C-alpha positions as CSV (number, residue, x, y, z in Angstrom):
1,M,26.5,-28.2,53.2
2,R,26.3,-29.7,57.0
3,N,23.4,-31.5,57.5
4,D,23.4,-32.6,61.0
5,A,20.3,-33.9,62.5
6,V,18.3,-31.4,64.9
7,T,15.4,-31.7,66.5
8,R,12.9,-29.2,68.9
9,A,15.1,-30.4,71.6
10,T,18.5,-29.1,70.2
11,F,16.2,-25.6,70.2
12,D,16.9,-25.9,74.3
13,Q,20.8,-26.8,74.0
14,V,21.7,-24.0,71.9
15,M,19.1,-21.2,71.4
16,V,18.1,-18.3,74.0
17,P,15.2,-19.4,75.7
18,N,13.0,-16.2,75.1
19,Y,10.7,-18.4,72.8
20,N,9.1,-21.6,73.5
21,P,8.4,-23.1,69.9
22,Q,5.9,-25.8,69.7
23,A,7.1,-29.4,69.4
24,M,6.7,-30.1,65.6
25,V,9.5,-28.8,63.4
26,P,8.3,-27.5,60.0
27,V,10.5,-28.1,57.1
28,R,8.6,-27.6,53.7
29,G,5.8,-25.3,52.8
30,E,3.8,-24.8,49.6
31,G,0.7,-22.7,49.4
32,V,-1.3,-23.0,53.3
33,R,0.3,-26.7,53.5
34,V,3.5,-27.5,55.5
35,W,5.3,-30.6,56.5
36,D,7.0,-31.3,59.3
37,Q,10.0,-33.5,60.1
38,D,7.7,-36.7,60.6
39,G,6.2,-35.8,57.2
40,C,2.5,-34.7,58.8
41,E,0.8,-32.3,56.9
42,Y,-0.7,-28.9,58.4
43,I,-3.0,-26.3,57.1
44,D,-1.6,-22.8,58.1
45,L,-4.0,-20.4,59.2
46,A,-1.0,-18.2,61.1
47,G,1.0,-17.2,58.1
48,G,4.2,-16.6,59.6
49,I,2.0,-14.0,62.1
50,A,0.6,-12.1,59.0
51,V,4.1,-12.6,57.2
52,N,3.1,-15.2,54.4
53,A,0.8,-13.2,52.3
54,L,1.2,-15.5,49.4
55,G,1.7,-18.2,51.4
56,H,4.6,-20.5,51.4
57,C,6.9,-20.6,48.3
58,H,4.7,-19.0,45.8
59,P,6.5,-19.5,42.6
60,R,6.6,-16.0,41.4
61,L,8.5,-15.0,44.5
62,V,10.7,-17.7,44.5
63,A,11.5,-16.9,40.6
64,A,12.3,-13.3,41.9
65,L,14.6,-14.4,44.4
66,K,16.5,-16.4,42.1
67,E,16.8,-14.4,39.7
68,Q,18.1,-11.2,41.8
69,A,20.3,-13.8,43.7
70,N,21.9,-14.3,40.4
71,K,22.6,-10.6,40.2
72,L,23.5,-8.4,42.9
73,W,22.9,-9.2,47.0
74,H,24.6,-6.6,48.6
75,L,26.2,-3.3,48.1
76,S,25.5,-0.9,51.7
77,N,24.0,2.5,51.3
78,V,27.1,4.3,49.9
79,F,25.4,3.1,46.6
80,T,21.6,2.6,45.7
81,N,20.2,-0.1,43.7
82,E,17.3,-0.6,41.0
83,P,15.2,-3.6,42.7
84,A,15.2,-0.4,45.9
85,L,14.5,2.1,43.4
86,R,11.7,0.1,41.6
87,L,10.0,-0.7,44.9
88,A,10.2,2.9,46.6
89,K,8.3,3.9,43.2
90,Q,5.7,1.0,43.2
91,L,4.8,2.3,47.3
92,T,5.1,6.0,46.6
93,E,2.9,5.8,43.4
94,A,0.5,3.1,45.3
95,T,-0.1,5.4,48.6
96,F,0.1,9.0,50.1
97,A,3.7,8.8,50.3
98,D,6.3,10.7,48.9
99,K,9.2,8.9,50.2
100,V,10.1,5.7,51.7
101,F,13.1,4.2,53.6
102,F,14.0,0.8,54.0
103,C,14.7,-1.5,56.7
104,N,14.8,-4.9,57.6
105,S,11.9,-5.5,60.1
106,G,8.5,-3.8,61.5
107,A,10.4,-2.7,64.9
108,E,12.9,-0.9,62.6
109,A,10.7,0.8,60.5
110,N,8.9,1.8,63.9
111,E,12.0,2.8,65.3
112,A,13.0,5.6,62.1
113,A,9.2,6.5,62.6
114,F,9.5,7.6,66.0
115,K,13.0,9.1,65.8
116,L,11.9,11.0,63.0
117,V,8.8,12.5,64.8
118,R,10.8,14.0,67.4
119,K,13.6,15.2,64.7
120,Y,10.7,16.3,62.6
121,A,9.5,18.4,66.0
122,Y,13.0,19.4,66.7
123,D,13.7,20.8,63.8
124,H,10.5,23.2,63.4
125,V,9.6,23.8,67.0
126,G,12.4,22.8,69.4
127,P,13.2,20.2,71.8
128,E,10.4,21.0,74.1
129,K,8.0,19.7,71.6
130,H,9.2,15.9,72.1
131,E,6.2,14.0,73.7
132,I,4.8,11.0,72.2
133,I,0.9,9.5,72.6
134,S,0.6,5.8,72.2
135,F,-2.7,3.7,73.0
136,N,-3.2,1.0,75.7
137,Q,-2.7,-2.7,74.6
138,S,-0.8,-1.6,71.6
139,F,2.1,-3.2,70.1
140,H,5.4,-1.5,67.8
141,G,8.2,-3.9,68.6
142,R,10.7,-5.0,70.8
143,T,13.7,-2.4,70.4
144,L,13.7,-0.6,73.5
145,F,11.9,2.7,72.3
146,T,9.4,0.3,70.4
147,V,8.4,-1.3,73.9
148,S,8.3,2.4,75.4
149,V,5.6,3.7,72.4
150,G,4.4,0.3,72.9
151,G,1.1,0.0,75.4
152,Q,1.9,-3.1,76.9
153,K,3.7,-3.3,80.3
154,K,5.1,-7.0,80.6
155,Y,7.5,-6.2,77.0
156,R,8.9,-3.2,79.2
157,E,9.3,-4.9,82.7
158,G,13.0,-5.6,83.6
159,F,14.4,-3.1,80.9
160,E,13.9,0.5,82.7
161,P,14.8,3.0,82.7
162,V,13.3,2.9,79.2
163,P,12.8,6.4,76.7
164,A,10.9,9.0,78.5
165,G,8.2,11.5,77.2
166,I,5.7,8.3,76.1
167,T,2.0,8.7,77.4
168,H,-0.4,6.1,76.7
169,V,-4.3,6.6,77.1
170,P,-7.4,3.8,76.1
171,F,-7.9,3.1,72.5
172,N,-10.9,4.1,70.9
173,D,-11.3,6.9,73.9
174,I,-11.3,9.9,72.2
175,D,-12.0,12.2,75.2
176,A,-8.9,10.5,76.7
177,L,-6.7,11.7,74.2
178,K,-8.1,15.3,74.1
179,A,-7.1,15.4,78.0
180,V,-3.6,14.7,77.2
181,I,-2.7,16.0,73.8
182,S,-0.6,19.3,73.9
183,D,1.4,21.4,71.7
184,K,4.5,19.8,73.4
185,T,3.2,16.5,71.8
186,C,5.2,15.7,68.4
187,A,3.2,12.6,67.1
188,V,0.5,10.1,68.0
189,V,1.1,6.8,67.0
190,M,-1.8,4.0,66.4
191,E,-2.6,0.9,64.7
192,P,-5.7,0.8,62.3
193,I,-6.2,-2.4,64.0
194,Q,-4.2,-3.5,67.4
195,G,-2.5,-6.9,66.6
196,E,-1.2,-8.0,69.4
197,G,-3.5,-6.2,71.7
198,G,-6.6,-8.8,70.5
199,I,-7.4,-7.5,67.2
200,I,-9.1,-4.4,68.1
201,P,-10.3,-2.3,65.1
202,A,-10.0,1.8,65.5
203,D,-13.5,3.3,65.1
204,P,-13.4,5.3,62.1
205,E,-14.7,8.4,63.9
206,F,-12.0,7.9,66.6
207,A,-9.5,7.9,64.0
208,R,-10.7,10.7,61.8
209,Q,-11.1,12.9,65.3
210,V,-7.0,11.8,65.8
211,R,-6.3,13.2,62.6
212,E,-8.2,16.2,63.6
213,L,-6.3,16.6,67.1
214,C,-2.9,16.2,65.2
215,D,-3.8,18.8,63.0
216,Q,-4.8,21.2,65.8
217,H,-1.5,20.9,67.7
218,N,0.7,20.1,64.7
219,A,1.5,16.9,65.7
220,L,2.3,14.2,63.2
221,L,0.1,10.8,63.1
222,V,1.9,7.6,62.9
223,F,0.3,4.7,61.4
224,D,1.9,1.5,62.4
225,E,0.5,-0.8,59.4
226,I,3.0,-3.7,60.2
227,Q,0.4,-6.1,60.6
228,T,-2.6,-4.5,58.6
229,G,-0.3,-3.4,55.2
230,V,-0.2,-5.1,52.2
231,G,-3.0,-6.1,51.8
232,R,-4.2,-8.1,55.1
233,T,-7.5,-6.0,55.2
234,G,-8.9,-6.2,51.9
235,E,-7.1,-2.8,51.1
236,L,-3.1,-2.5,49.9
237,Y,-3.0,-0.5,53.2
238,A,-6.0,-0.5,56.3
239,Y,-6.3,3.6,56.1
240,M,-7.3,3.5,52.7
241,G,-10.3,1.6,54.1
242,L,-10.4,3.8,57.1
243,G,-10.9,7.3,55.3
244,V,-7.7,8.7,57.3
245,T,-4.2,9.6,56.0
246,P,-1.4,9.3,58.6
247,D,2.0,11.5,58.0
248,I,4.1,8.5,58.3
249,L,3.0,4.9,57.7
250,T,5.2,1.8,58.7
251,S,5.0,-1.4,56.9
252,A,6.9,-4.8,56.9
253,K,5.8,-8.9,57.5
254,A,3.3,-9.3,54.3
255,L,5.8,-6.7,52.5
256,G,8.4,-9.3,51.7
257,G,6.0,-11.9,51.3
258,G,8.4,-14.0,53.9
259,F,11.4,-12.3,52.8
260,P,12.6,-10.1,56.0
261,V,12.0,-6.5,54.9
262,G,10.7,-3.1,56.3
263,A,9.5,0.3,55.1
264,M,8.9,3.6,56.4
265,L,6.7,5.8,54.1
266,V,6.3,9.7,54.7
267,S,5.3,13.1,53.1
268,D,7.8,14.9,51.6
269,K,6.9,17.4,54.4
270,V,8.3,15.3,57.1
271,A,10.8,13.6,55.0
272,G,13.6,16.4,55.0
273,S,14.4,15.9,58.6
274,F,16.0,12.8,57.9
275,G,18.7,14.8,56.1
276,F,22.1,12.8,55.1
277,G,23.5,11.0,58.4
278,T,20.6,11.2,60.4
279,H,19.3,7.6,60.4
280,G,20.4,4.1,58.5
281,S,20.4,0.6,58.2
282,T,23.5,-1.7,56.7
283,Y,20.9,-3.9,55.3
284,G,18.1,-1.4,54.7
285,G,17.1,-1.7,51.3
286,N,19.2,-4.8,50.1
287,P,18.5,-6.3,46.5
288,L,17.1,-9.5,47.6
289,A,14.8,-8.1,50.0
290,C,13.5,-5.4,47.6
291,A,13.3,-7.7,44.3
292,V,11.3,-9.9,46.2
293,A,8.9,-7.1,48.0
294,G,8.2,-5.6,44.3
295,E,7.0,-8.7,43.0
296,A,4.8,-9.2,46.1
297,I,3.7,-5.8,45.8
298,E,3.0,-6.1,42.2
299,I,0.8,-9.3,43.0
300,I,-1.0,-7.9,46.1
301,N,-2.0,-4.9,44.7
302,D,-4.6,-6.0,42.7
303,R,-8.6,-5.2,43.0
304,A,-9.8,-8.6,42.4
305,L,-7.3,-10.1,45.0
306,L,-8.1,-7.3,47.7
307,D,-11.7,-8.1,46.9
308,G,-11.2,-11.6,47.3
309,V,-9.8,-10.9,50.7
310,K,-13.0,-9.4,51.8
311,Q,-15.0,-12.2,50.3
312,K,-12.8,-14.6,52.4
313,H,-13.3,-12.8,55.6
314,Q,-17.1,-13.2,55.3
315,Q,-16.1,-17.2,54.8
316,F,-14.2,-17.1,58.3
317,V,-16.6,-15.4,60.1
318,E,-19.7,-17.7,59.0
319,G,-17.4,-20.7,60.0
320,L,-16.6,-19.4,63.4
321,Q,-19.9,-18.9,63.9
322,A,-20.9,-21.9,63.1
323,I,-18.6,-23.4,65.5
324,N,-19.7,-20.9,67.9
325,A,-23.1,-22.1,67.7
326,K,-22.1,-25.6,68.5
327,H,-19.7,-24.7,71.3
328,A,-20.7,-21.5,72.7
329,I,-16.9,-20.4,73.2
330,F,-16.4,-17.0,71.6
331,S,-17.8,-14.2,73.0
332,E,-16.8,-11.7,69.9
333,I,-15.3,-12.4,66.1
334,R,-13.8,-9.2,64.9
335,G,-11.4,-7.9,62.6
336,K,-11.2,-6.9,58.9
337,G,-10.1,-9.0,55.9
338,L,-7.9,-11.9,57.0
339,L,-6.9,-10.8,60.1
340,I,-9.3,-12.0,62.3
341,G,-9.8,-12.6,66.2
342,A,-12.1,-14.9,68.3
343,E,-12.2,-13.6,72.0
344,L,-12.6,-16.6,74.0
345,V,-15.6,-16.4,76.5
346,E,-14.7,-15.0,80.2
347,A,-14.4,-18.9,81.1
348,W,-11.7,-19.2,79.1
349,H,-9.5,-16.3,79.6
350,G,-6.1,-16.7,80.1
351,K,-6.1,-20.1,78.2
352,A,-5.8,-19.6,74.4
353,A,-2.5,-21.2,74.3
354,Q,-4.7,-24.7,74.9
355,F,-6.3,-24.4,71.7
356,L,-3.2,-23.7,69.6
357,A,-1.8,-26.9,71.2
358,A,-5.1,-28.8,70.4
359,A,-5.1,-27.3,66.7
360,R,-1.4,-28.4,66.4
361,D,-2.5,-32.0,67.0
362,E,-5.5,-31.7,64.5
363,G,-3.3,-30.6,61.7
364,L,-4.0,-26.9,62.1
365,M,-1.3,-23.9,62.9
366,L,-2.9,-20.8,64.5
367,L,-2.0,-18.0,66.2
368,V,-3.3,-16.4,69.6
369,A,-3.5,-12.5,70.2
370,G,-2.9,-12.2,74.0
371,P,-4.2,-15.0,76.3
372,N,-7.6,-14.6,75.5
373,V,-8.1,-14.6,71.5
374,L,-7.7,-16.9,69.1
375,R,-6.0,-15.3,65.8
376,M,-6.4,-16.0,62.2
377,A,-4.0,-14.2,59.7
378,P,-3.7,-16.7,56.6
379,S,-2.6,-16.3,52.9
380,L,-4.3,-13.1,50.8
381,V,-4.8,-16.3,48.2
382,I,-5.7,-19.5,50.8
383,G,-8.7,-21.2,48.5
384,D,-12.3,-21.8,49.9
385,A,-11.7,-25.3,50.1
386,D,-8.6,-25.1,52.4
387,I,-10.7,-22.7,54.6
388,A,-13.3,-25.0,55.1
389,E,-11.0,-27.8,56.0
390,G,-8.9,-25.4,58.4
391,L,-12.2,-24.4,60.1
392,A,-13.4,-28.2,60.3
393,R,-10.0,-28.7,62.0
394,L,-10.0,-25.9,64.5
395,E,-13.8,-27.2,65.5
396,R,-12.6,-30.7,66.2
397,A,-9.4,-28.9,68.3
398,V,-12.2,-26.9,70.4
399,A,-14.3,-29.9,70.6
400,K,-11.5,-32.0,71.9
401,T,-10.3,-29.1,74.5
402,L,-13.6,-28.3,75.5
403,A,-14.2,-32.2,76.3
404,N,-10.6,-32.5,78.1
405,A,-11.5,-29.5,80.4
């Protein structure tokens, strides 16, 4: 194996500049701790953007990967495989779904869902029933179709013309949805908590009325649970706590505990429209990904662990409130479970990235959700002492940022 020396400067030499990674280069992780090339230690409250649901290098996930790596890596979908079948059984037994489609990422899961809602409407009504309704500030991925359904113009600009037949309305505004939904609507797409849009939870009554409107207009309800799924909110999937069941649910991020995997979960009613040859994924359902994801689901779908997520939420909120009492920097703290957003006061809008840089200098890995919100999505099994230490480092970062303003 080659062991050429590489640094952050190498990124600028060889990588497409669509990312601007931080100066440090992580090389090793264990639990919620990460070490960089210089041996500096960090507490990880970012979780790979809600991906590393069991922290770094969880021993059971490592064991599952090693065991499967010695058996079978890839077959193509000309064949099925045991890990994929077991994972599909786990997901259907634990959720509303009857059928599963596997892919590699959240964007692919959403791409499949958005194709399926149109195909289902085409099969049962006709081509005129093709309109998709989504919400402002939503985020559903970076393919051309998913950025079109996503409600943030900045991700579509420069890539037009984008797919047509998509309407966006304000989130949590049922009257706005009522004004545009019709019998030409094939689906309404929503996140139970808008992630990239600022950690905005759906109001339960709003979600219930969305479900009713979909039923009235023979439209499908799609829940994008890429970020909220697999324990993040203290339920296996957020819809379970919301009390509203979708027709299609998309899952990725935490599903593989860090290994790339995505899934679309559907009811029998809808699944039939993806008949033989209608959609596919070369790597989707590969044995390596499914073996790791199966172990992750086995660990996370545990009532004691999920209840622990809710308890850790309270510890985070109280810690953030204590920081706010001292520095008056947050206008609102919101979210569920271990998906938490702290919106900066108006004077600091647009400057969230400054706090990320300061946090890094204090040995803390943090996220933003847009330019105004600090986001935390750590391991679901993060210990109380690590939460306390992470918040102490955040407090120091906030203090230094304000002092240098």
